[in-house]
N, C-alpha and C positions, 0 to 999 in steps of 0.2 A: 603315427601322429597325423599323417596326411589322410589316413583312412577315417580318422575320427572327425575331421573337420566337416565333411559333408553332413555327417550325422548331427553335429552341433548346429549347423545351419537349419537342417530340417526341424530339429527340436525348437529352435528359436522361432521358426515360422509357425509351428503349432502353438507356441505360447501366445502368439497374437490372437488366437482364437479362444484363449482362456476367458471365461466370463468375467473374472476379476479384472483382467486387462481392459476388456471392452467397457466394463462399468466405469473404470477410471476415466476413459475418454469422455463419457457423457457427464460424469461429475465434474471433470475439469471444465467442460463447456459451461455448465451452470455456474461454476465459480468465477469464470471470466466475464460473465454478463454485468455484474453490478458496478465494477470499478469505473468504467468509462461513463456510465450513467450518472456518476457523481462528478467526474472530472470534465473531460473534453466535451462530451455531448451536452451536458447540463450547462457548461460555460457558454456554448454557442446559443443555446436556448435563451439564457438570461440576457446575453448581449442583444439578440434580436428583439427581446421584450423591452429593451431600453434601460436595462439595469447598468449602473456605472461599473467600470472595470474593477475598482477597489472592492465593491460588494461582490462582484463575480468571483474574484479570487479568494475571498473569505470563505466561499462555499467549499473550497478544497479541504477545509478543516473537517468537513463532514466525514472524510475518510480516515480521520485520526483513530477510529476504532481499530484499524489494522495495526496501528502503532502501540495500542494499549491492550491488545488481545491477551497478552500474557497475564493480565490481572485477573481475568475471569476464566482463563483456560482450566484451572483446577476445578472450578465449579462445574464446567461441562464434563470434566473427566469423572467427577464424583457423584453429582446429584442425579437421581432418577427423575424422569418426567412422569407425573401421575398418569396412570393407565397405559400410556403409550410405551413406556419402557418394558412393561410386562408383555405387551403384544408384539412389539417390533425389536426390542433389544435396546441397549443403552446408546450405541452409536446411531442407529437408524432413527431412533426417537428424536434425538437432538438434531439430527440432520433434517428431519421433516419439519420440526419447529422452526429452524433457521430458514428453510426454504419458503415456508408459508409466510414468515415475517418479511422476507425479501419481496415476494409477490405483493404483499400488502403495502409495503413502502413504495414500490414502483407505481402501483395504482394510485396511491395517495398523491404522489408527485404529479401524475398525469391529470388529476382532478383539480390542480391548483394553477391558476394563471399568475405567473410572477409579475405581470404588468399591472396587477390589480392593486398595487400599493404596498406599504410597509407591512401591513398585517399578513398579506399573502406571501411576502418574502419570508417572514418569520415562520409561517406554516410550511413553506417549501424547505426551509433550512431544517425544521424539525423532521420532516419526512426523509430528507437526505441523510440526516444523522441516524435515523432508524435503519435506513438502507445500509449505511456503512457499518453499523454495529451488527446487523444481521449477517451481512456478507463476511465480516471477520469471524463471526461465530461459525458460519458454514466452513470457512477455511480450517478452523481448529478441528472440527469434527472430521472433515475429509482427510486431513493429515493423519489423524489418529486411526481412521478406518484403513487408510492405505497401508500403514505400517503393520496393523494387526491382521489384515485380511489375507496376507500372502507371505510365503517364506522369503528369506533374504535373497535368494537367487532371482526372484521376480521383482525386487524393489526398484532396480534401475529401469527396467522395462515399464513398470507402473508409473514411475516418475516422468519418464519421457512421454508416455501416452497422455498422462495428465496435463503436462505442459502444452502438448499439441492441442488438446481440447480447450485448455484455458486461453490460448492465443486465438483459437477459432471463435470462442465466445467474445473476446475483446474486439475482434473484427466485426462481429454482428452488432455489438453494442456501440461501436464507434462508427465505422463506415456504414453499417446497415442503418443505424438510427439517423445519421445525417442525411443519407440518401432518401429515406422514407419521409423525413420532415420536408425535404425539398420537393419530392414528388407530390406531397399533400398540399404544397403551396405556401410554405413559409420561407422568407429570405430576409437578409439584413435590409432594413428600410421598407419591408413589406411584411411585417410580422403577422402571423396567423396562429393564434393559440390552438385552434381546433387541430391544426396539423401536428403540433407537438403533443397534444393530448392523445391523438390516435397513435402516434409513434411510440410513446411510452406505454400505452396499453398493450400494443403489440410486443414490446420488449418484455412486459410482464408474462406474456404467454410463453416466451422462450424458456423461462425457468421451469416450465412443465417438463422439460427434458430431464432435469435433475430430480424433480418430484417423482416422476414415473420410475426413474432408475432407483431411487431410494426405496420405493415400494417393492421392486422386483429383486433387488440384491439380498444376499443372506447376511445376517449379523455375524461378525467374526467370532470364532470360537477361541476365546482366550481365557486362560487361568489367571484371574486377577489377584495379584498379591496385594497386601495392605500397604500400598505405596505411601498413602497418606493416612496416618493413624487417627485423624480427626473424624468425628461423626458428621453425617450430612447436615445436621443442625448447625455445626460450626461453620460450614461453608455458607449456609444461609446467612449467618451472622456476618461473615466476610462480605457477602453480596450486599447486605444492608449497609455496611460501613462504606463499601465502594460507592453505592448509590448516594449516600449522604455526602460523601466527599465530592462526588461529581456535582451534586446539587449546590454544594458550597462554592465550587468553582464557578458554575454558571450564574449563581446569584450575585457573587462578588463581581464577576465580569460585567454583567448587565447593569448592576446598580452604579458602577463607577464609570459607565460609558459616557454619560453626559459631561462630567467634569473633564475627562480626557479629550472629548470632542471640542469642548470650549478651549482647552489648553492648546490644541493643535491650531485652532483658528486664531488664537492670540499670538501664536509663535510664527504665523505666516505659512507659506507654502513650501518650505524647505523639506526635501525628501528625507534627509537624514534625521532632521528633528522629528518629523512625523513618525518615522520608523522607530526611533528611540522611545518616543512617547507610547507608541503602540506596544512595544516590547515591555516597557515598564507596566503598562496596563495589564498585559497578559501575565507578567511576572507576579504582580500583586495578587491577582486572582488565583494563580497557582500556589502562592504562599498561603493564601487563605484555605485552599483545599488541603495542602499538606498539614497545616496546623489543625484542621478539623480531623483529619485522619489520625494524627498523632494523639490528640486528646481522646478520641474514641478508643484507641489502643490502650492508652494509659488507664482508662476507667474500666477496662476489661470487656469491651464490646466484642472482641474477637479472641479466639483461642491462641495464646502465644506459642504453645508447642506446635500448632499447625503452621503458624507463620515461620517459626524456626526451621521446620522440616521442609517447607515448600519454597520459601523465598530466601531466608538468610543463609542456609547451608550452601546452596549453589553459588551465591555471590561470594561468600567467604572462601569457598574453594577456589574461585577464579583469582581472588587477590592473593591467596596463599601460594598458588602455583606460579604466578608471575611477579609477585612483589608489588608493593603499592605504586612505585613510580612507573614501572612498565605497564601495569594494569590500567593506571590512569591514562597513559599515553594511548593504549589500545582502545579504551572506551572513547577517547576524544576522536580517534581515527574512525571508529565505527559510526559515531554520531555525525561526522562531517563528510565522509567519503562521497556520498551521493548528493551533496548539497548543490553542486554546480548544475547538474542536469535536471534535478527535480524542481528547483526554483525556476529554471528556464522553462521546463515542461508545462508549468501551470499556465503560462501566457502564450505558448506557441500557436495554438489554434485561434485564439483571439487575435493575435498578430497577423496570421494568415488572412483572416476575414477582414481585418482593418485594411490590409493591403489591397483587397478587392477580389480575392479568390472566392469561388462559389463553394457551397457545402459539398457537392459531389466531387469537385476537384480536391478539396481538403480530405474528404473521406477516402478517396482512392490513393492519394499520396501518403497520408499519415496512417490511417487505420488499416490499410491493406498492404501497400508497398512497404511502408515503414515497419510493420509487424514482421514481414518476411525478412527484411534487412536486419532487424534486431535479433531474430533467431540465428541468422548467419553469424552475426557478431558474437552471440553466445557460444556457438560451436567453436568459432575461432579462438575465443578466450579460453575455453576449456582445453583445446588442443595445445595452444601455446603455453598455458600454465603447466600442463603435464610435461612438456618438452623442456621448458626453460626455468620453471619454478614459479610458485605463486607470488612471491614478493616482487620479483622483477616485473611480472605482468601486472601486478597491482599498481606499481609505480607507473607503468605505461598507460594503464587505464585512467589513472588520475590526470596524467598529462593530456591525453586525447579528449577526455570529458570536458576539461576546461578550454582547451584550444579550439575545439570544434564550435564552441559558442561564438567565437569571433566571426564565423561565417554569417551569423545573423546580423552582425553589425554591418557587413557589406550588403546583406539582403535588404536592409532598410533604404539603401541608396539605389538599388536596381529596380524597385517596384515589382508589380505582380507578373513576373516572368516564370512560366511553368517550369522551364529547365532549371532555373535557380532554386525553385521550390523543391524539386526532386533531388537536387544536389545537397541542399541543406538537410532534408529529411534523411537522405542516405547517410551523410556524415554523422548526424546527431544520433540516429538509431543504431548505426554500426558501433559507435563509441559507447553508447549506453548499454547495448547488449554485451559487448566485450567486457566492460567494467563490471557489470552486474554478475556475469558468470564467474569471473575471477574473484570478486568480492565474496560471493557465496561460498566458494572453495576456501577462502581465507577464514570466514566465520566458522565454517565446519571444523577447520583445524584448531580453533581456539577452544572448542568445547571438550569437556570431560565426559567420557562415556557414562559415568555414574550420574550425571546431571544433564544429559543431552537435551531433553525436551525443554526444561526450564531455561537453561543457559542459552540455547539457540533462539528460543522465543524472546528472551530479553534482548539478545543481539539484533535479531531481525526487526524488533520493534524500535530499538534505539536508532537503527540506521536510517529510518525515515522520519523520526519524530521532529527533530529540529528543521530539516529541509522542508517538511510540510508546513510547519509553523511559519517559517519565513516565506514560503510560497503563498501563504494567505495574504501577505503584504505586498506581493509583486505588483498587483494592480495599482496600489497607492504609489509605488515607486515609479511606474510607467507614467501615471498621471502627472507626476511632479517633474521628472527628468526626461521623459520620452523613451522611445524604444532603443535608440543607439546606445545611450548611457546605461540603460538597464541591461542590455546584452553584454556590454563591457564589464559591468559590475558582476554578472554571473561568471565571467571568466576570472576576474580578480579574486573572487571568494574561493575559487578552486585552487589558487596558487599555494596557500598555506597547507592544503591537503597533501600536495606533492611533498612538502617538507616533512609532514607527519608520517607519510609512508616510508620515506627514506630513513627517518630516525627510528621508526619501529623496526625496519629491517635490520638496522645496525644493532639495536638492543636485543632483538630476538636471536641474532647470530651469536652475540656475545653470550647470551643465556644458554643457548644450545651448546656452545663450546665449553662452558663451565660444567653443564650437566654431563 
């Protein structure tokens, strides 16, 4: 056994030179670029341009494509791209399309000055949504490519290299973008559109790393079984229904915006009232979208057998395995577990800037130092979950995610002290990295191997949907109650999650004992 160990280490070293492993590093880098260009970097750009906080945080909804990617993932899996699929293969063709769309969206954002009024804000929001949708599509294809391109023995290595590339891309899009904008001459109180335009144009060029990789890698050689019995035209019909449903949501939301704005003005400046009215506004628009989709299904606009095979069967399996009560509890836990840190995260960079920190200081602390700390937190979470069990560490993750938000309440009283900034960033990212790693292990344990792709896509989408929706209102809450009360609120909304984790652990233990 001792003789085999050096050989295994030498073999592992050789695997790092495997072209598939190297390609995942570059694809991970390309996948890590878009997210912060929608979140933190765009938030600071908008604030410097004089956009109000509530409007700034609404832009976080542009990343909701990540939460709904399971809806069009079967389309990407099934439909060929005219001409390109024959030349490049199914995965590389869709990857190229997604990356070209990402570059286009970033360039469009660069060419729009958000200080130019409401019309420009609408255009910026449209470009940001395109970026979120394209980036989520790229994630779908890269996940599929990673699984299909290498045998099981390489999957862990591919995933770790991909994550390293992804984090590096986030540093470039976060710290890199903020540093460039500062070097080019834009600061809070001294806004310079040309600086941000050049910054985003340079960010668009970084995606060339992914584009070149896509053109150089080989298409996976996979024997494709007829996983989905529907014809490509059936998926086109599903896409049409999806687009019509999305259009119904957008139309309903914008048409009812004026009455709800008037209602908020009439109700006064209460944060709770404003939040409830906004949630009602969103809920009505969502109900209109659901009704539209239901009517389209009823009139036969989509293939019902396809819906049964792709969506209903995996969901039915989940409820059959866990029972209605336990399944509902687990879904509530999945949807709420990340709520405390995600809602907080939407406002942190704006908070730092409002305290008086410069963009280079924020970039170094958050997008460089913070990323490293989050990786450490993820490794720690994985090790402890292996040693002490997922449910115990899931409970600890819920506690620290909520508790560390209290540090920001204290931060509001200390002012712009660099030491406090690094302490807050350390605690927040360590907790977030820890909780995220354990939560991913928990989600993986819930999936049935017969429906891994669909079930995990649903779980991973659900875990960020509600937190991102509420994150869109965080600016409005801060405007009404101030930062101290907002940070306290992010702690309080994490307390019910602790109870859900404990209850889920008890019910799953009973279930496993019965089984």
